[in-house]
C-alpha positions in Angstrom: -24.5 -2.8 -3.4 -26.2 -5.9 -2.1 -27.8 -7.2 1.0 -27.3 -10.3 3.2 -30.5 -11.5 5.1 -30.4 -11.9 8.9 -30.7 -15.7 9.0 -27.8 -17.7 10.4 -27.0 -20.0 7.7 -29.0 -18.8 4.6 -26.0 -18.3 2.3 -24.3 -21.5 3.7 -27.3 -23.6 2.8 -27.7 -21.9 -0.6 -24.1 -22.5 -1.5 -24.1 -26.0 -0.2 -27.0 -26.7 -2.5 -24.8 -25.4 -5.4 -22.2 -28.0 -4.6 -19.7 -26.0 -2.7 -17.9 -27.7 0.4 -17.7 -26.3 4.0 -13.9 -26.0 3.5 -14.4 -23.9 0.3 -16.9 -21.6 2.0 -14.5 -21.1 5.1 -11.5 -20.4 2.7 -13.4 -17.7 0.9 -14.3 -16.1 4.1 -17.9 -16.6 3.6 -18.6 -18.7 6.8 -17.2 -19.1 10.3 -17.4 -22.0 12.8 -20.3 -22.1 15.3 -21.4 -24.4 18.0 -23.7 -26.0 15.5 -21.6 -26.0 12.5 -20.6 -23.3 10.1 -22.8 -20.2 9.7 -22.7 -17.1 7.6 -20.1 -14.4 8.4 -22.4 -11.7 6.9 -26.0 -11.3 8.3 -28.4 -8.6 8.2 -26.0 -6.1 6.4 -25.6 -3.9 3.4 -23.0 -5.4 1.3 -20.3 -4.1 -1.2 -18.8 -6.5 -3.5 -14.9 -5.8 -3.7 -13.3 -6.6 -6.9 -9.8 -6.9 -8.2 -8.3 -5.1 -11.3 -9.9 -7.7 -13.6 -13.4 -7.2 -12.1 -13.5 -10.5 -10.2 -15.3 -10.4 -6.9 -12.8 -11.4 -4.3 -14.4 -10.2 -1.0 -17.0 -8.1 0.6 -17.4 -5.1 2.9 -20.5 -4.9 5.0 -22.5 -2.4 7.3 -24.9 -3.7 9.8 -28.6 -2.6 9.4 -29.7 -3.1 12.8 -28.1 -2.6 16.4 -28.7 -6.4 17.3 -25.9 -7.2 14.7 -22.5 -7.1 16.3 -19.7 -5.0 14.7 -21.0 -2.0 12.7 -18.5 -2.6 9.8 -17.3 -6.1 8.8 -15.0 -7.1 5.9 -14.0 -10.5 4.4 -11.0 -11.9 6.4 -7.7 -12.5 4.7 -7.9 -15.2 2.2 -5.9 -16.6 -0.8 -7.8 -14.1 -2.9 -8.7 -11.2 -0.6 -5.7 -9.3 0.7 -7.0 -5.9 2.0 -3.5 -4.4 2.2 -3.3 -4.7 -1.8 -6.9 -4.2 -2.8 -8.6 -0.8 -3.6 -12.3 -0.6 -3.8 -13.5 0.7 -7.1 -10.3 0.1 -8.9 -11.9 -2.2 -11.5 -14.1 0.8 -12.6 -11.4 3.5 -12.1 -8.6 1.9 -13.9 -9.2 3.3 -17.4 -10.0 6.9 -16.1 -6.8 6.8 -14.1 -4.7 5.7 -17.0 -6.4 8.1 -19.3 -6.3 11.2 -17.0 -3.1 10.4 -15.1 -4.9 11.0 -11.8 -5.9 9.0 -8.8 -8.4 10.3 -6.2 -8.0 8.2 -2.8 -11.0 8.5 -0.5 -11.7 6.8 2.8 -14.9 4.9 2.3 -17.1 2.8 -0.2 -19.9 5.6 -0.3 -17.3 8.1 -1.0 -16.1 6.2 -4.0 -19.7 6.1 -5.2 -20.2 9.8 -4.7 -16.9 10.8 -6.4 -17.9 8.5 -9.5 -21.4 10.1 -9.6 -19.8 13.5 -9.5 -17.6 12.7 -12.5 -14.3 11.9 -10.5 -14.2 8.4 -12.1 -10.5 7.9 -10.8 -11.8 7.4 -7.1 -10.7 4.4 -5.2 -10.5 3.6 -1.5 -8.6 1.2 0.7 -10.6 -1.7 2.0 -11.0 -1.1 5.8 -7.3 -0.3 6.3 -4.8 2.5 6.0 -3.1 3.4 2.6 -0.4 0.9 2.4 2.9 0.4 0.4 1.1 -2.4 -1.7 -1.6 0.3 -2.5 1.2 2.6 -3.6 2.6 0.0 -6.0 -0.9 -0.5 -7.5 -1.4 3.3 -8.0 2.1 3.8 -9.4 1.6 1.0 -11.9 -1.8 2.4 -13.1 -0.3 5.9 -13.3 2.9 4.8 -15.3 4.7 6.4 -12.3 8.1 4.9 -13.1 10.4 7.8 -11.7 10.9 9.6 -15.0 10.9 13.4 -14.7 7.8 13.6 -17.0 5.6 11.6 -14.7 5.1 14.1 -12.0 6.6 17.5 -11.7 4.9 19.7 -9.1 5.6 23.1 -8.0 4.9 24.7 -4.6 2.1 26.7 -6.1 0.3 23.5 -7.2 1.2 23.8 -10.9 1.6 20.2 -12.1 2.8 18.3 -15.1 2.2 14.7 -15.2 0.6 12.2 -12.8 -1.4 13.5 -9.8 -2.6 11.6 -6.6 -5.3 13.4 -4.5 -6.0 12.3 -1.0 -9.3 13.2 0.6 -9.8 13.1 4.3 -12.3 13.9 7.0 -11.7 17.1 8.8 -11.8 15.4 12.2 -8.9 14.1 14.3 -8.9 10.8 12.8 -8.9 12.2 9.3 -6.0 14.4 10.1 -4.0 11.5 11.5 -4.7 9.5 8.4 -3.5 12.5 6.3 -0.2 12.7 8.2 0.3 9.0 7.6 -0.2 9.5 3.9 2.3 12.3 4.0 4.9 9.8 5.4 4.5 7.8 2.2 4.4 11.0 -0.1 7.9 10.3 -1.6 7.2 6.8 -2.5 5.4 8.3 -5.6 7.0 10.2 -8.4 3.6 11.7 -9.3 2.5 14.9 -7.6 0.6 14.3 -4.3 -2.2 16.6 -3.0 -4.6 16.7 -0.1 -8.2 17.8 -0.2 -10.1 18.4 3.1 -13.5 20.0 2.9 -13.9 23.3 4.9 -16.5 21.8 7.2 -14.8 18.4 7.5 -17.3 16.5 5.3 -16.3 13.4 3.4 -17.2 13.2 -0.4 -20.4 11.4 0.4 -21.6 14.0 2.8 -20.7 16.5 0.4 -22.7 15.0 -2.4 -25.7 14.5 -0.2 -25.6 18.3 0.8 -24.3 19.9 -2.3 -24.4 17.5 -5.1 -21.8 16.7 -7.7 -20.6 20.3 -8.0 -19.5 20.3 -4.2 -17.5 17.0 -4.7 -15.8 18.2 -7.8 -14.9 21.4 -6.0 -13.4 19.5 -3.1 -11.2 17.4 -5.4 -10.2 20.1 -7.9 -9.3 22.5 -5.0 -6.6 19.9 -3.4 -3.5 21.6 -2.3 0.0 20.2 -2.6 0.8 17.5 0.1 3.9 19.2 1.3 2.2 22.7 1.5 -0.7 21.2 3.5 1.5 19.2 5.8 3.7 22.1 6.7 1.0 24.5 7.2 -0.8 21.9 9.4 2.2 21.5 11.5 2.7 25.2 11.9 -0.9 25.5 13.4 0.5 23.8 16.5 2.7 26.9 17.3 1.9 30.5 18.1 3.4 32.3 15.1 2.5 35.7 16.9 5.5 35.3 19.2 9.2 35.2 18.4 9.6 31.9 20.3 6.7 30.4 18.3 8.1 31.5 15.0 11.5 30.0 15.8 9.8 26.8 17.0 7.8 26.7 13.9 10.9 26.9 11.7 12.6 24.1 13.7 9.4 22.0 13.5 9.0 22.5 9.7 12.6 22.5 8.6 13.0 18.6 8.8 9.9 18.2 6.7 11.3 20.6 3.9 14.6 18.7 4.2 12.7 15.5 3.2 11.7 16.9 -0.1 13.4 14.8 -2.8 13.5 17.5 -5.6 16.2 20.1 -5.1 14.3 22.9 -6.8 11.2 22.1 -4.9 13.0 22.0 -1.6 14.5 25.5 -2.2 11.2 26.7 -3.1 9.6 25.5 0.0 12.5 26.8 2.1 11.5 30.2 0.7 7.9 29.8 1.5 8.6 28.6 5.1 10.7 31.6 5.6 7.6 33.8 4.9 5.2 31.7 6.8 7.3 31.9 10.1 8.6 35.4 9.5 12.3 34.4 9.6 15.3 35.4 7.3 15.4 33.1 4.4 19.1 32.3 4.7 18.5 31.3 8.2 15.7 28.8 7.1 18.0 27.4 4.4 20.7 26.8 7.0 18.1 25.1 9.3 16.9 22.8 6.3 20.4 21.9 5.4 21.3 21.1 9.0 18.2 18.8 9.2 19.3 17.0 5.9 22.8 16.7 7.5 21.4 15.1 10.6 19.5 12.6 8.4 16.1 13.3 10.1 14.1 14.5 7.3 10.7 14.1 9.0 7.8 12.0 7.9 8.7 12.3 4.2 12.3 11.1 4.7 13.3 8.5 2.1 16.0 7.3 4.3 13.6 6.0 6.8 13.6 2.3 7.3 9.8 2.4 7.3 9.9 3.3 3.5 10.7 0.1 1.6 11.8 2.0 -1.5 14.9 3.5 0.0 17.5 3.5 2.8 20.3 6.0 3.6 22.7 3.1 4.4 22.3 1.5 0.9 25.3 1.1 -1.4 25.2 3.9 -4.0 23.3 2.6 -7.0 24.2 -1.1 -6.0 27.7 -0.8 -7.5 29.3 -2.0 -4.2 26.5 -4.4 -3.3 27.4 -7.5 -1.5 25.2 -10.5 -0.9 24.1 -10.9 2.7 26.1 -13.6 4.6 23.5 -14.5 7.2 21.1 -17.5 6.3 17.9 -15.4 6.0 19.6 -12.7 4.0 21.1 -15.1 1.8 17.8 -17.0 1.2 16.2 -13.7 0.2 19.2 -12.9 -2.2 19.1 -16.3 -3.8 15.4 -16.4 -4.4 15.4 -12.9 -6.0 18.3 -13.8 -8.2 16.6 -16.8 -9.5 13.3 -14.7 -10.0 15.0 -12.1 -12.1 17.0 -14.6 -14.2 14.6 -17.5 -14.5 11.1 -16.1 -13.9 9.4 -18.7 -16.0 10.5 -21.5 -13.6 9.1 -19.8 -10.6 5.8 -20.8 -8.9 3.3 -18.1 -9.6 2.4 -18.2 -5.8 5.6 -16.2 -5.4 3.6 -13.0 -6.4 1.4 -13.6 -3.3 4.3 -12.9 -1.0 4.0 -9.7 1.0 6.9 -7.3 1.3 7.3 -8.0 5.1 8.8 -11.4 4.0 12.1 -9.6 3.2 14.1 -8.4 6.1 17.0 -7.0 4.1 15.8 -3.5 3.1 17.6 -3.5 -0.3 16.0 -6.8 -1.3 12.6 -5.7 -0.1 12.9 -2.8 -2.5 13.8 -5.1 -5.3 10.8 -7.3 -4.4 8.6 -4.1 -4.6 9.9 -3.5 -8.1 9.3 -7.1 -9.0 5.7 -6.7 -7.9 5.4 -3.2 -9.6 6.4 -4.9 -12.9 3.5 -7.3 -12.6 5.2 -10.2 -10.7 6.5 -13.4 -12.2 3.1 -14.0 -13.8 3.7 -11.0 -16.1 7.1 -12.6 -17.2 5.3 -16.0 -17.7 2.5 -14.6 -20.0 2.2 -15.7 -23.6 4.8 -14.0 -25.7 6.5 -12.4 -22.6 10.2 -11.7 -22.8 11.9 -12.5 -19.5 14.8 -10.2 -20.3 12.5 -7.2 -21.2 10.7 -8.0 -18.0 13.8 -7.9 -15.8 14.8 -4.4 -17.6 11.3 -3.2 -16.5 12.0 -4.4 -12.9 15.2 -2.2 -12.9 13.3 0.7 -14.4 10.7 0.6 -11.6 13.1 0.2 -8.9 14.0 3.1 -6.6 17.2 4.7 -7.9 19.3 3.6 -4.9 18.6 -0.1 -5.7 18.5 -0.1 -9.6 22.2 -1.4 -9.4 21.2 -4.1 -7.0 18.7 -5.4 -9.6 21.4 -5.5 -12.2 23.7 -7.3 -9.9 21.1 -9.9 -9.1 20.1 -10.3 -12.8 23.7 -11.1 -14.0 25.4 -13.0 -11.3 26.2 -16.7 -11.9 23.7 -19.0 -10.2 25.2 -22.0 -8.5 23.3 -24.5 -10.6 24.5 -27.5 -12.6 23.5 -27.7 -16.3 20.0 -29.0 -16.5 19.2 -28.5 -12.9 17.8 -25.0 -13.3 14.2 -25.9 -12.5 15.1 -28.0 -9.3 17.4 -25.1 -8.2 14.8 -22.3 -8.7 12.1 -24.4 -7.0 14.2 -25.0 -4.0 15.4 -21.5 -3.3 12.0 -19.9 -4.0 10.1 -22.5 -1.9 12.6 -22.0 0.9 11.8 -18.2 1.0 8.1 -18.9 0.9 8.4 -21.2 3.8 10.3 -18.5 5.8 7.5 -16.1 5.0 4.9 -18.4 6.3 6.9 -19.2 9.4 7.1 -15.5 10.2 3.3 -15.1 9.6 2.6 -18.0 11.8 4.6 -16.4 14.6 2.6 -13.1 14.3 -0.7 -15.2 14.3 0.2 -17.1 17.3 1.0 -13.8 19.3 -2.2 -12.4 18.2 -4.0 -15.6 19.4 -2.4 -15.1 22.8 -3.7 -11.6 23.0 -7.2 -12.8 22.0 -7.1 -15.6 24.6 -6.2 -13.0 27.3 -9.0 -10.9 26.2 -11.6 -13.5 26.0 -12.2 -12.9 22.2 -13.7 -16.1 21.2 -14.8 -15.0 17.7 -11.5 -13.4 17.0 -9.7 -16.4 18.3 -11.7 -18.8 15.9 -10.8 -16.6 12.9 -7.1 -16.6 13.8 -7.1 -20.3 14.2 -8.5 -20.7 10.9 -5.8 -18.5 9.5 -3.0 -20.5 11.3 -4.5 -23.8 10.0 -4.6 -22.5 6.4 -0.9 -21.4 6.7 0.1 -24.8 8.1 -1.6 -26.5 5.2 0.2 -24.2 2.8 3.5 -24.8 4.4 3.0 -28.5 4.2 2.1 -28.3 0.6 5.4 -26.5 0.0 7.3 -29.2 1.9 5.6 -31.8 -0.2 6.6 -30.3 -3.6 
């Protein structure tokens, strides 16, 4: 934990004196433009350094210490190093315990991480001022060794667990409940067992530590209940189970959630439990669950949802009948990934910085997810790395419906002349990266329009800085 003094340019002047340029300070998110030149982004705040997996500081989270400072909480803006959707606070300290204990504890705030670690739960991490994202899931799965093997996470409805475990803790207020349901929507992106821990009085781990010490925090985490059980029981609280109408409504409300459970045995077990919770005949509940699966509306946990980049109900089975897209954008994504899988040593390392939203074709987005889960092209380019073994790992990490797509991309003939491999790979990958930047620019310009309408001068300046950074990057790609 650190401190930023209240002066307007204390850090700026200090770092200038150390030889840093204004452009470097702006690119790192430490300064922002002002009427008399750049000034410190963080002033009069308690500071939390945010580190990546290697322990390098890449950004900061901050809380104001007096009311005359705007914005109670402030984080480093998106930079080339700081991507909040991919970073987990505390992961540098938690990674060894996560690998050793095959458990991740996801909390909501920086002080919650501190309280958990002080209490012995050294696997605790937190998102950096954002919801838990698909990129966070990839980081967690990689640390857990969660590759889709039956041994990585077998969970029964009574909470019995073999293999990896992911525990989400949430505040008991409405915001915490909403965050928990969003996490439930991502539950089946894991093969590890997922659990929810909500304190009886709604306290977060930090509050619990202050009030009850380490034992209270450990009790919260160790008492977590299976995610599906928690989500279904929470949904049933919205209906009156004392009436016949309420019990039928509860069955129909929860049946799609049960239908979304990937594991057949676990789905049958939850259908039995649901029958008891709503006081209905088990056979009737099973028919309702089967009907929900047939309708393809398996609720927030449905792996056929377009919102889950690891699966799609429309994908070709195992990729055996996969056909490359014919439209320009889809073809660009396809060609780039084929080059990445076959010739990773020729791909610019910056490819690893592409977000999943660059890919518009769901199957290819899922392949990209697997590439990143395998460590990206940087892993394939490391000293002594075997590109063929790396490509096999990508297939292993891919969701089952797209493992065949990975194979198809890895073996198809590339349209390249002998000796022209480097030029071809550079061209197709650079083209995809330019497409991604163009999409990002469109989103930023739309945000700029909203900020103009709202009179948000500070936000507009930050967005313009992001736009200029992307324009420079796009120009660099064109000049290669």
